Backbone as a chain_set.jsonl record, in Angstrom:
{"seq": "MDVRDQRVQFKICDLYHPDPTQVLLDLHGNDVLVGKVVDLSDSGMQKEAFVVVEVEGIAELMVVPIERILRIP", "coords": {"N": [[27.482, -173.922, -23.141], [24.073, -174.213, -23.284], [21.887, -173.075, -25.508], [19.636, -173.678, -26.85], [16.245, -173.281, -27.844], [16.083, -170.795, -26.681], [15.508, -167.281, -26.682], [17.441, -164.952, -28.457], [19.648, -162.13, -28.997], [21.134, -160.346, -31.681], [23.359, -158.688, -33.977], [22.626, -157.585, -37.308], [24.857, -157.241, -38.936], [26.552, -159.167, -37.984], [25.785, -161.58, -38.985], [26.231, -164.833, -40.329], [24.966, -166.525, -42.091], [21.739, -166.098, -43.468], [22.89, -163.962, -46.176], [23.595, -160.689, -45.037], [22.643, -158.531, -46.581], [20.444, -159.591, -47.931], [18.723, -160.1, -45.786], [18.214, -157.489, -44.901], [16.886, -156.504, -47.174], [14.627, -158.175, -47.147], [13.437, -157.366, -44.743], [13.184, -154.549, -45.005], [12.858, -153.804, -47.66], [10.747, -152.539, -48.982], [10.475, -150.134, -47.768], [10.086, -146.583, -47.759], [12.284, -144.091, -48.692], [13.359, -140.747, -48.023], [14.812, -138.001, -49.541], [17.196, -135.528, -50.749], [17.653, -134.374, -54.014], [20.778, -134.165, -55.416], [22.183, -134.23, -57.712], [22.141, -135.078, -61.234], [22.34, -137.889, -63.415], [23.6, -139.397, -66.377], [22.752, -142.134, -68.616], [24.432, -143.712, -70.721], [23.278, -142.999, -73.858], [20.939, -141.899, -72.944], [19.881, -139.042, -71.436], [20.031, -137.665, -68.158], [19.022, -139.922, -66.709], [19.153, -140.932, -64.182], [18.789, -140.009, -60.719], [20.789, -138.493, -58.252], [20.856, -138.899, -54.903], [20.769, -137.468, -51.687], [20.465, -138.782, -48.539], [19.456, -138.235, -45.305], [21.332, -139.427, -42.585], [22.493, -141.529, -43.892], [25.564, -142.412, -45.137], [26.626, -142.603, -47.798], [25.943, -141.294, -51.096], [22.928, -141.905, -52.934], [21.938, -143.589, -55.887], [19.329, -143.466, -58.087], [17.031, -144.735, -60.473], [15.369, -142.361, -62.457], [12.724, -142.772, -63.198], [11.759, -144.275, -61.137], [11.246, -142.687, -58.997], [8.983, -141.866, -56.515], [7.444, -139.669, -55.698], [7.363, -136.179, -56.075], [7.376, -133.554, -54.073]], "CA": [[26.248, -173.228, -22.844], [22.975, -174.703, -24.108], [20.981, -171.953, -25.795], [18.486, -174.16, -27.618], [14.923, -172.811, -27.431], [16.209, -169.505, -26.015], [15.508, -166.096, -27.539], [18.738, -164.29, -28.402], [19.783, -160.893, -29.754], [22.38, -160.254, -32.432], [23.36, -157.635, -34.992], [22.567, -158.054, -38.69], [26.217, -157.259, -39.487], [27.258, -160.34, -37.484], [25.241, -162.79, -39.599], [27.049, -165.693, -41.173], [24.019, -166.961, -43.121], [21.921, -165.698, -44.855], [23.608, -162.719, -46.428], [22.959, -159.537, -44.386], [21.934, -157.714, -47.565], [19.145, -160.221, -48.183], [17.898, -159.882, -44.598], [17.759, -156.097, -44.944], [15.879, -156.398, -48.233], [13.407, -158.833, -46.673], [12.83, -156.564, -43.67], [12.974, -153.134, -45.314], [12.938, -153.587, -49.089], [9.673, -151.672, -49.469], [10.471, -148.86, -47.045], [10.247, -145.417, -48.622], [13.274, -143.14, -48.206], [13.164, -139.361, -48.438], [16.095, -137.336, -49.636], [17.334, -134.351, -51.61], [18.403, -134.619, -55.248], [21.965, -133.312, -55.466], [22.763, -134.27, -59.05], [21.519, -135.956, -62.216], [23.354, -138.675, -64.098], [23.177, -139.974, -67.649], [22.948, -143.567, -68.839], [24.755, -143.819, -72.143], [22.635, -141.989, -74.69], [19.797, -141.325, -72.244], [20.27, -137.959, -70.539], [19.356, -137.524, -66.863], [18.277, -141.152, -66.441], [19.234, -141.23, -62.757], [18.979, -138.913, -59.776], [21.719, -138.759, -57.162], [20.06, -138.432, -53.764], [21.374, -137.425, -50.351], [19.488, -139.172, -47.525], [19.971, -137.967, -43.961], [21.647, -140.613, -41.799], [23.189, -142.512, -44.724], [26.818, -141.758, -45.521], [26.859, -142.537, -49.241], [24.867, -140.826, -51.952], [22.184, -142.99, -53.557], [21.616, -143.369, -57.291], [18.013, -144.077, -58.314], [16.468, -144.414, -61.788], [14.428, -141.257, -62.3], [11.347, -143.246, -63.323], [11.364, -144.947, -59.895], [10.911, -141.689, -57.985], [7.567, -142.026, -56.211], [6.72, -138.401, -55.576], [8.138, -134.942, -55.933], [6.434, -132.605, -53.438]], "C": [[25.172, -173.75, -23.803], [21.962, -173.584, -24.29], [19.781, -172.391, -26.642], [17.189, -173.7, -26.986], [14.961, -171.498, -26.651], [16.101, -168.389, -27.048], [16.849, -165.405, -27.347], [18.677, -163.003, -29.214], [21.124, -160.904, -30.462], [22.223, -159.158, -33.468], [23.317, -158.258, -36.387], [23.974, -158.169, -39.274], [27.021, -158.47, -39.018], [26.753, -161.649, -38.091], [26.285, -163.534, -40.412], [26.206, -166.182, -42.353], [22.622, -166.614, -42.649], [22.679, -164.383, -44.962], [22.881, -161.543, -45.771], [22.167, -158.653, -45.352], [20.544, -158.277, -47.827], [18.205, -160.009, -47.002], [17.35, -158.459, -44.592], [16.704, -155.883, -46.016], [14.559, -157.027, -47.799], [12.677, -157.979, -45.638], [12.396, -155.175, -44.121], [12.952, -152.805, -46.803], [11.878, -152.659, -49.662], [9.542, -150.375, -48.676], [10.692, -147.721, -48.034], [11.239, -144.467, -47.961], [12.962, -141.764, -48.761], [14.526, -138.693, -48.464], [16.047, -136.177, -50.604], [18.172, -134.712, -52.818], [19.555, -133.629, -55.307], [22.612, -133.295, -56.841], [21.91, -135.171, -59.93], [22.629, -136.675, -62.951], [22.764, -139.286, -65.363], [23.386, -141.488, -67.649], [23.192, -143.765, -70.327], [24.138, -142.667, -72.92], [21.484, -141.282, -73.983], [20.26, -140.29, -71.216], [19.411, -137.97, -69.276], [18.472, -138.722, -66.537], [18.217, -141.479, -64.955], [19.296, -139.935, -61.952], [19.967, -139.387, -58.717], [21.112, -138.087, -55.936], [20.872, -138.521, -52.476], [20.267, -137.724, -49.346], [20.121, -138.982, -46.155], [20.171, -139.276, -43.201], [22.351, -141.711, -42.577], [24.4, -141.828, -45.34], [26.975, -141.589, -47.028], [25.656, -141.978, -49.978], [24.221, -142.025, -52.628], [21.851, -142.615, -54.993], [20.353, -144.176, -57.604], [17.558, -143.746, -59.739], [15.351, -143.375, -61.628], [12.981, -141.718, -62.407], [10.856, -143.989, -62.082], [11.081, -143.981, -58.758], [9.397, -141.738, -57.772], [6.794, -140.719, -56.215], [7.704, -137.276, -55.453], [7.182, -133.905, -55.358], [6.462, -131.225, -54.076]], "O": [[25.366, -173.72, -25.019], [21.27, -173.195, -23.35], [19.002, -171.553, -27.096], [17.035, -173.719, -25.765], [13.969, -171.128, -26.023], [16.563, -168.548, -28.178], [17.339, -165.282, -26.224], [17.767, -162.809, -30.02], [22.12, -161.396, -29.932], [21.11, -158.748, -33.799], [23.896, -159.319, -36.622], [24.252, -159.1, -40.029], [28.067, -158.772, -39.594], [27.249, -162.72, -37.74], [27.114, -162.93, -41.093], [26.69, -166.242, -43.483], [22.336, -166.829, -41.471], [23.055, -163.779, -43.958], [21.668, -161.412, -45.93], [21.136, -158.093, -44.978], [19.575, -157.524, -47.931], [17.015, -159.763, -47.197], [16.17, -158.242, -44.313], [15.732, -155.161, -45.794], [13.491, -156.471, -48.055], [11.45, -157.882, -45.656], [11.363, -154.672, -43.679], [13.022, -151.632, -47.17], [12.086, -152.057, -50.715], [8.606, -149.606, -48.89], [11.401, -147.881, -49.028], [11.059, -144.081, -46.806], [12.374, -141.632, -49.835], [15.301, -138.808, -47.514], [15.012, -135.878, -51.199], [19.257, -135.279, -52.689], [19.351, -132.416, -55.256], [23.476, -132.464, -57.12], [21.07, -135.926, -59.442], [23.73, -136.144, -63.099], [21.587, -139.643, -65.411], [24.093, -142.041, -66.806], [22.252, -143.963, -71.097], [24.442, -141.501, -72.668], [21.095, -140.184, -74.381], [20.945, -140.625, -70.25], [18.214, -138.252, -69.328], [17.318, -138.562, -66.138], [17.336, -142.216, -64.514], [19.783, -138.909, -62.428], [19.966, -140.558, -58.339], [20.881, -136.878, -55.922], [21.561, -139.507, -52.216], [19.258, -137.02, -49.295], [21.198, -139.512, -45.882], [19.285, -140.13, -43.178], [22.764, -142.716, -41.997], [24.274, -140.789, -45.987], [27.415, -140.534, -47.486], [24.511, -142.154, -49.561], [24.876, -143.039, -52.87], [21.521, -141.465, -55.283], [20.308, -145.391, -57.414], [17.684, -142.601, -60.173], [14.492, -143.511, -60.756], [12.098, -141.13, -61.782], [9.67, -144.302, -61.979], [10.712, -144.409, -57.664], [8.625, -141.661, -58.728], [5.651, -140.655, -56.668], [8.745, -137.402, -54.808], [6.285, -133.428, -56.053], [5.729, -130.333, -53.65]]}, "num_chains": 1, "name": "protein.A"}
C-alpha cells in the first residue's frame, strides 16, 4: 500500500519515534490543570514543599512544587 502524501490518523501511544512523552509536552506542556489538593509532602528539611493533587480524569495523583501553583481561588 502506497501511503506517501496521504493524511493518516494514529494514536500517540502507538508512536515509535519521537517519544510519546515529548509529543505530549510539545502539544500540551503549557496547558493548565485544575485539581484538588489532597495532601502535602516534604522535601528533606523543607516542610510542605509539594502539594499532592487529584485531577479529575487522571488516574494517578500529581505531585507539584508548591511554588509552581498558579492560583488558589
